[in-house]
VEXDREN-2710 file (C-alpha; in Angstrom, 1 decimal):
% VEXDREN-2710
k/r/px/py/pz
1/UNK/-32.2/-25.1/51.3
2/UNK/-31.9/-25.7/47.6
3/UNK/-28.7/-27.3/46.1
4/UNK/-26.7/-24.9/44.0
5/UNK/-26.4/-25.4/40.2
6/UNK/-22.7/-26.0/40.6
7/UNK/-23.3/-28.9/43.0
8/UNK/-25.9/-30.5/40.7
9/UNK/-23.6/-30.1/37.7
10/UNK/-20.7/-31.7/39.6
11/UNK/-22.9/-34.6/40.7
12/UNK/-24.1/-35.2/37.1
13/UNK/-20.6/-35.1/35.8
14/UNK/-19.3/-37.7/38.2
15/UNK/-22.3/-40.0/37.9
16/UNK/-20.8/-41.5/34.7
17/UNK/-17.6/-42.4/36.5
18/UNK/-19.4/-44.2/39.3
19/UNK/-21.1/-46.5/36.7
20/UNK/-18.0/-47.4/34.8
21/UNK/-16.8/-51.0/35.0
22/UNK/-13.3/-51.9/35.8
23/UNK/-11.7/-54.2/33.3
24/UNK/-10.3/-57.5/34.6
25/UNK/-7.5/-57.2/32.1
26/UNK/-4.7/-54.6/32.5
27/UNK/-3.3/-53.7/29.1
28/UNK/0.2/-52.4/28.4
29/UNK/1.5/-51.8/24.8
30/UNK/5.1/-51.4/23.9
31/UNK/6.1/-50.3/20.4
32/UNK/9.3/-51.6/18.8
33/UNK/10.4/-49.2/16.1
34/UNK/13.1/-48.8/13.5
35/UNK/13.8/-46.2/10.9
36/UNK/16.2/-46.4/7.9
37/UNK/17.2/-43.2/6.1
38/UNK/18.6/-43.3/2.6
39/UNK/19.1/-39.9/1.0
40/UNK/15.4/-38.8/0.4
41/UNK/13.8/-42.1/1.3
42/UNK/12.7/-43.1/4.8
43/UNK/11.6/-46.6/5.7
44/UNK/9.8/-47.1/9.0
45/UNK/9.3/-50.5/10.8
46/UNK/7.0/-51.0/13.8
47/UNK/5.7/-53.9/15.8
48/UNK/3.9/-54.2/19.1
49/UNK/4.5/-56.1/22.2
50/UNK/1.1/-56.3/24.0
51/UNK/1.0/-57.4/27.7
52/UNK/-2.3/-58.6/29.1
53/UNK/-2.4/-59.0/32.9
54/UNK/-5.3/-60.8/34.6
55/UNK/-6.2/-59.0/37.8
56/UNK/-8.8/-61.6/38.9
57/UNK/-8.7/-65.0/40.7
58/UNK/-10.1/-66.8/37.7
59/UNK/-8.6/-67.8/34.3
60/UNK/-9.8/-65.7/31.4
61/UNK/-9.9/-67.6/28.1
62/UNK/-10.8/-66.8/24.5
63/UNK/-9.6/-63.2/24.5
64/UNK/-9.5/-61.6/21.1
65/UNK/-6.7/-59.1/20.7
66/UNK/-7.2/-56.8/17.7
67/UNK/-4.4/-54.5/16.7
68/UNK/-4.2/-51.7/14.1
69/UNK/-1.3/-49.7/12.6
70/UNK/-2.2/-46.3/11.3
71/UNK/-0.4/-44.1/8.8
72/UNK/-1.0/-41.5/6.2
73/UNK/-0.1/-40.8/2.6
74/UNK/2.5/-38.1/2.4
75/UNK/0.4/-36.1/-0.1
76/UNK/-2.9/-35.8/1.8
77/UNK/-1.9/-36.6/5.4
78/UNK/-5.3/-38.2/6.1
79/UNK/-4.9/-41.0/8.7
80/UNK/-6.0/-44.5/7.7
81/UNK/-5.5/-48.1/8.7
82/UNK/-2.4/-49.4/7.0
83/UNK/-2.4/-52.8/8.5
84/UNK/-4.4/-54.8/11.1
85/UNK/-4.5/-58.2/12.7
86/UNK/-6.1/-60.3/15.3
87/UNK/-4.8/-62.9/17.7
88/UNK/-6.5/-65.1/20.3
89/UNK/-5.1/-65.7/23.8
90/UNK/-6.0/-66.6/27.3
91/UNK/-4.6/-65.4/30.6
92/UNK/-4.4/-67.4/33.8
93/UNK/-5.4/-65.9/37.2
94/UNK/-3.0/-63.3/38.4
95/UNK/-0.7/-63.9/35.4
96/UNK/0.4/-62.0/32.3
97/UNK/0.2/-63.1/28.6
98/UNK/2.3/-61.5/25.9
99/UNK/1.1/-61.0/22.3
100/UNK/3.5/-59.9/19.7
101/UNK/2.5/-58.6/16.3
102/UNK/4.2/-58.9/13.0
103/UNK/6.4/-56.1/11.8
104/UNK/4.8/-53.5/9.6
105/UNK/6.8/-51.4/7.1
106/UNK/6.1/-48.1/5.4
107/UNK/8.3/-46.1/3.0
108/UNK/8.1/-42.6/1.9
109/UNK/10.1/-40.4/-0.5
110/UNK/10.4/-36.7/0.4
111/UNK/9.9/-33.9/-2.2
112/UNK/13.3/-33.1/-3.6
113/UNK/15.1/-32.0/-6.8
114/UNK/17.5/-34.1/-8.8
115/UNK/20.0/-32.6/-11.1
116/UNK/19.9/-34.0/-14.6
117/UNK/22.3/-32.8/-17.3
118/UNK/20.6/-31.3/-20.4
119/UNK/20.8/-33.7/-23.3
120/UNK/23.0/-32.4/-26.1
121/UNK/24.4/-29.7/-23.9
122/UNK/28.1/-29.0/-23.2
123/UNK/29.4/-30.4/-19.9
124/UNK/29.9/-26.9/-18.7
125/UNK/26.2/-26.0/-19.1
126/UNK/24.2/-25.5/-15.9
127/UNK/22.2/-28.7/-15.2
128/UNK/18.4/-28.6/-15.1
129/UNK/16.7/-29.7/-11.9
130/UNK/14.0/-32.3/-12.0
131/UNK/11.5/-32.0/-9.1
132/UNK/10.5/-35.4/-7.6
133/UNK/7.1/-35.2/-5.9
134/UNK/6.6/-36.9/-2.5
135/UNK/5.2/-40.4/-2.5
136/UNK/4.6/-43.3/-0.1
137/UNK/3.2/-43.7/3.4
138/UNK/4.4/-42.9/6.9
139/UNK/3.4/-44.7/10.1
140/UNK/1.7/-42.4/12.6
141/UNK/0.1/-44.5/15.3
142/UNK/-1.3/-47.8/16.6
143/UNK/-4.2/-49.1/18.5
144/UNK/-5.2/-52.3/20.4
145/UNK/-8.6/-53.6/21.5
146/UNK/-9.1/-56.6/23.8
147/UNK/-12.5/-58.3/23.2
148/UNK/-14.2/-60.8/25.5
149/UNK/-17.6/-62.3/24.6
150/UNK/-18.1/-59.8/21.7
151/UNK/-17.4/-56.7/23.9
152/UNK/-14.4/-54.5/24.1
153/UNK/-13.2/-54.8/27.7
154/UNK/-10.1/-52.6/27.4
155/UNK/-8.2/-50.7/24.6
156/UNK/-5.4/-48.4/24.0
157/UNK/-4.8/-46.0/21.0
158/UNK/-1.6/-43.9/20.6
159/UNK/-3.9/-41.0/19.6
160/UNK/-7.5/-41.1/20.9
161/UNK/-8.8/-39.8/17.5
162/UNK/-7.5/-42.9/15.8
163/UNK/-10.2/-45.0/17.5
164/UNK/-12.8/-43.4/15.3
165/UNK/-11.1/-45.0/12.2
166/UNK/-12.0/-48.5/13.4
167/UNK/-15.4/-47.7/14.9
168/UNK/-14.2/-48.3/18.5
169/UNK/-16.2/-47.2/21.5
170/UNK/-14.8/-46.6/24.9
171/UNK/-15.4/-49.5/27.3
END
């Protein structure tokens, strides 16, 4: 009896899962955010609290934690790396290490109109509106990669497409 095409396709699809390694580090990322609004200006603040839990019986040292903050210019909306950093840590067996990042800020001004009185005009004259174009940057996401011996062992990106911006590959 010949195996069906569906059965072969299913086996091929799950073969990649069977070969995947399980990371010895469990990663959890919390974002700490703040936003300040002032008329047409918005200022965002973001930092990360990165928890690395060692699930093995051995200490793991010399872990490199790379983190990225992504944003976009309010004119073109193309995502880019606004800030990045790197910290080194180690995690004892069955323990958790916390890495905290510096706070990143981004400010943006929305498109709006400002009323400006016409020079030399009477006070009763209708004011002319001046259009102020949008400017600045907005924070849109973040990413973390944990590297051991030159290889990414685990990572997390708030949007999977952001990983392409830093050349990341799935562990």
